[in-house]
C-alpha positions in Angstrom: -38.0 5.6 17.1 -34.6 5.2 18.4 -31.5 3.6 17.0 -31.8 1.0 19.7 -35.4 -0.1 18.3 -34.0 -1.2 14.9 -32.9 -4.4 13.8 -29.1 -5.0 12.9 -28.5 -4.5 8.9 -25.2 -6.7 9.0 -27.1 -9.4 11.3 -30.5 -9.5 9.7 -32.8 -7.9 7.1 -34.6 -4.7 8.1 -38.0 -5.6 8.9 -41.1 -3.6 7.4 -41.7 0.1 9.2 -38.1 0.3 10.7 -36.5 3.4 9.7 -33.4 2.2 7.4 -30.8 5.1 8.7 -31.4 4.1 12.1 -31.1 0.5 11.5 -28.0 1.2 9.7 -26.6 3.7 12.3 -27.2 1.3 15.0 -25.1 -1.5 13.2 -22.3 0.7 12.2 -22.3 2.1 15.5 -21.9 -1.8 17.2 -19.2 -2.3 14.9 -17.3 0.5 16.0 -17.6 -0.5 19.3 -17.2 -4.0 19.2 -13.7 -3.7 16.7 -13.0 -0.3 18.5 -12.7 1.5 14.9 -13.2 5.3 15.3 -15.6 6.9 12.8 -12.8 8.3 10.6 -11.8 4.5 9.9 -15.3 3.7 8.8 -15.5 6.7 7.0 -12.8 6.0 4.7 -14.1 2.2 4.2 -17.5 3.7 3.3 -15.5 6.3 0.9 -17.5 9.3 2.4 -15.6 12.6 3.9 -15.4 11.9 7.6 -17.2 15.2 8.5 -20.3 14.1 6.3 -20.1 10.7 7.6 -20.2 12.0 11.4 -23.0 14.1 10.5 -24.5 11.2 9.2 -24.1 8.9 12.0 -25.0 11.5 14.8 -28.3 12.3 12.7 -27.8 15.7 11.8 -26.6 15.7 8.0 -28.5 17.9 5.9 -27.6 16.7 2.4 -28.3 13.5 0.6 -28.6 10.9 3.3 -29.9 8.5 0.9 -26.5 8.3 -0.9 -24.8 8.1 2.5 -27.1 5.1 3.4 -26.4 3.7 -0.2 -22.6 3.6 0.5 -23.1 2.3 4.3 -25.0 -0.8 3.0 -22.6 -1.5 0.1 -19.9 -1.6 2.6 -22.0 -3.8 5.0 -22.7 -6.0 2.4 -19.0 -6.2 1.5 -18.4 -7.1 5.3 -20.5 -10.3 4.9 -19.3 -11.3 1.7 -15.9 -11.2 3.5 -17.0 -12.9 6.3 -18.3 -15.7 3.9 -15.1 -15.8 2.1 -12.7 -16.2 5.2 -15.0 -18.6 6.6 -14.1 -21.1 4.2 -10.6 -20.1 3.3 -7.5 -22.0 5.1 -5.2 -19.4 6.7 -1.8 -19.6 5.0 1.2 -20.9 7.2 3.4 -18.4 9.0 6.4 -17.7 7.5 8.7 -20.9 6.2 12.3 -20.4 6.2 13.1 -22.8 3.3 16.7 -23.2 1.4 15.9 -20.3 -1.1 14.8 -17.7 1.7 17.6 -19.0 4.2 20.1 -17.8 1.5 18.4 -14.5 0.8 18.7 -14.0 4.7 22.1 -14.8 5.1 23.0 -12.4 2.2 21.2 -9.6 4.3 23.1 -10.3 7.3 26.3 -10.6 5.5 25.4 -6.9 3.8 24.2 -5.4 7.2 27.4 -6.7 9.1 30.3 -6.5 7.0 28.9 -3.9 5.7 29.1 -4.6 2.1 26.9 -4.3 -1.3 25.1 -7.6 -1.8 23.1 -8.6 -5.0 20.4 -11.2 -4.5 18.4 -12.5 -7.5 15.8 -14.9 -8.6 12.8 -15.6 -10.6 9.5 -14.3 -9.2 7.8 -16.4 -6.6 10.5 -17.8 -5.0 10.3 -15.9 -1.7 12.5 -13.1 -1.9 10.2 -10.4 -0.7 9.0 -12.4 2.4 12.4 -13.2 3.2 13.2 -9.4 3.1 10.3 -8.7 5.3 11.0 -11.1 7.6 14.5 -9.9 8.1 13.5 -6.5 8.5 11.3 -7.6 11.7 14.1 -9.7 13.0 17.1 -7.0 12.7 17.3 -3.3 13.9 18.3 -0.5 11.7 16.9 -1.6 8.3 15.1 0.4 5.9 13.4 -1.3 3.3 12.1 0.1 0.0 10.4 -1.6 -2.9 11.5 0.1 -6.2 8.6 0.5 -9.0 8.8 0.6 -12.9 8.5 4.6 -12.9 11.9 4.5 -11.1 13.8 3.4 -14.1 14.5 6.8 -14.8 14.7 8.6 -11.9 17.2 8.9 -9.1 14.6 11.3 -7.2 12.0 8.7 -6.6 14.9 6.6 -4.3 16.0 9.8 -2.6 12.7 11.1 -1.8 11.8 7.2 -0.6 15.1 6.8 1.6 14.1 10.2 3.0 10.6 9.2 4.0 11.7 5.7 5.3 14.3 7.4 7.4 12.1 9.8 8.6 13.0 12.8 7.4 10.3 14.7 5.7 11.5 18.4 5.5 12.0 19.7 2.3 15.6 20.1 1.0 17.4 20.4 -2.2 18.6 17.1 -3.7 22.3 17.8 -2.8 21.0 18.2 1.0 18.9 15.5 0.7 21.7 13.4 0.0 23.8 14.6 2.6 20.9 14.2 5.0 20.7 10.7 4.4 24.0 10.0 4.8 23.8 11.6 8.2 21.1 10.1 9.5 22.3 6.4 8.5 26.0 6.7 9.8 27.3 5.2 12.7 24.0 3.0 12.8 25.3 -0.6 11.5 22.3 -0.1 9.4 21.1 -1.7 6.1 19.3 0.1 2.9 17.3 -3.0 1.7 15.8 -2.5 -2.0 13.1 -5.0 -3.3 12.2 -5.3 -6.9 15.9 -3.5 -7.7 15.4 -4.3 -11.2 13.6 -1.1 -11.4 16.5 1.3 -10.2 18.1 3.6 -12.8 22.3 3.1 -13.1 22.1 6.8 -11.3 19.8 5.4 -8.8 22.3 2.4 -8.1 25.1 4.8 -8.0 23.6 6.9 -5.7 23.4 3.8 -3.4 26.9 3.2 -3.8 27.9 6.7 -2.8 25.7 6.4 0.2 27.5 3.1 1.0 30.9 4.4 0.8 30.2 7.7 2.8 27.8 6.0 5.7 30.0 2.8 5.9 26.4 1.1 5.9 25.1 -2.2 3.7 23.1 -1.9 1.1 21.3 -5.1 -0.5 19.6 -5.1 -4.1 17.1 -7.6 -4.6 15.2 -8.2 -7.7 14.8 -10.7 -10.3 17.5 -12.1 -12.8 18.0 -8.9 -14.8 19.8 -7.1 -11.4 22.6 -9.3 -12.0 22.3 -9.3 -15.9 22.8 -5.6 -15.8 25.6 -5.5 -13.6 27.5 -8.3 -15.2 27.0 -7.1 -18.7 27.9 -3.5 -17.9 30.9 -4.4 -15.5 33.4 -2.6 -17.8 31.3 0.3 -18.6 32.6 3.5 -16.9 28.9 4.1 -15.0 29.0 0.5 -13.5 32.5 0.2 -12.5 32.2 1.6 -9.3 29.4 -0.1 -8.5 30.5 -3.7 -9.9 33.8 -3.1 -7.9 32.3 -2.8 -4.5 29.5 -5.9 -4.7 30.7 -7.8 -2.1 28.4 -10.9 -2.4 26.3 -12.2 -5.4 23.3 -14.9 -4.9 21.6 -16.0 -7.6 18.6 -18.2 -6.4 17.2 -20.5 -9.0 13.7 -21.7 -9.4 11.8 -23.2 -6.6 13.8 -26.2 -4.9 11.8 -29.3 -4.2 13.0 -29.0 -0.4 11.3 -25.4 -0.9 8.2 -27.0 -1.9 8.0 -30.0 0.5 8.5 -27.8 3.3 5.6 -25.5 2.3 3.2 -28.4 1.5 4.1 -30.2 4.7 2.9 -26.7 6.5 -0.4 -26.7 4.5 -0.7 -30.1 5.7 -0.9 -31.8 2.1 0.0 -35.2 2.4 -1.4 -37.0 -0.4 1.4 -38.1 -3.0 -0.9 -37.5 -6.0 -1.9 -33.9 -4.6 1.9 -33.2 -3.7 3.1 -34.1 -7.3 0.6 -31.8 -8.9 1.7 -29.0 -6.6 5.2 -29.3 -7.2 4.7 -29.1 -11.1 2.9 -25.9 -10.3 5.8 -24.8 -8.3 8.2 -25.2 -11.0 6.4 -22.9 -13.6 6.7 -19.5 -13.7 5.5 -17.9 -10.4 7.0 -20.6 -8.5 5.7 -21.2 -4.9 3.6 -17.9 -5.0 1.5 -19.7 -7.7 1.6 -22.8 -5.6 0.4 -21.1 -2.2 -2.5 -19.5 -4.6 -3.6 -22.6 -5.7 -3.4 -24.1 -2.4 -5.7 -21.0 -1.1 -8.5 -21.7 -3.9 -8.1 -25.4 -3.4 -8.8 -25.4 0.3 -11.5 -23.0 0.0 -13.3 -25.2 -2.5 -12.7 -27.8 -0.2 -14.1 -25.7 2.8 -17.5 -25.2 1.0 -17.9 -29.0 1.1 -16.8 -28.9 4.7 -13.7 -31.2 3.9 -10.4 -30.6 5.8 -8.3 -32.4 2.9 -7.9 -31.3 -0.8 -8.5 -33.4 -3.6 -6.7 -33.5 -7.2 -9.8 -32.6 -8.4 -9.6 -29.3 -6.0 -6.2 -28.3 -7.1 -7.0 -29.0 -10.7 -9.9 -26.8 -10.4 -7.9 -23.6 -8.6 -5.2 -24.1 -10.9 -7.5 -23.4 -14.2 -8.9 -20.8 -12.4 -5.5 -18.9 -11.7 -3.9 -20.2 -15.2 -6.5 -21.4 -17.8 -3.8 -24.1 -18.5 -3.2 -27.6 -17.5 -0.9 -29.1 -14.5 2.0 -30.4 -17.0 3.6 -33.4 -14.8 7.3 -33.8 -14.8 8.1 -36.6 -17.1 
């Protein structure tokens, strides 16, 4: 029995009498060839060590082949499940420059070209992160980092992330790290962009202020409402005074605007007035446009299963309840 004699595992069930290992190998090799994937990529997907997977793929593995086959079959099954999901999933619209995202992008432009320190804040789900990602694609010399909750007590994590983002990987002391960052970004007309900036410690914010002062480049702090609250609430504190005095622009984004919502609904192709009203109500809740987009995705999947191109009020209700387990409250 050769690999070429076997029936496709992913395309059809294994027939009686066929070697399951040969069948699986043939299917994996077909996928690798069709999708131009190296064995190392597939090994990582299958969650098997690369050398072990390569030996199994060539038929020379002397270990537990059944364990490898089980992992490969699970991976092939997950691919089929993914294909079924994608078949009924409506592709989300490309980036839509809503009024809220336009305000964020304008602030980033100011930060980079002034150069200045800007603070952009707003509730979750209004498009801040997406606007930052789009700006990074459009502009040169922009280094974007997403802060994490653990950073609230650490400056080291900010410095290490900056070093990695600007391409400096050699080990060095903290003092030399800061000097290396300043040297690298000076004279670049660049921008250091921190998303989820509410997670930065006070010292980390002051470190950014120092880099801004020495390198003469822009710094943008983007996050939720607490970013502004911390700066304004502590404006007279010594540890915040230098940073507060250097902030050249503050942009406060409110909740999702009706114009934001309507532009996205147009892009999704939602025309029914009842459906649009329901989705506007969802966009007014915590999570805003993100929650509305997730609801739309699930609603279109539900419609796709029934081979419908449009979504109904029932689709939206079912999708929203699966996300929030609550009712859609319409505006009075």
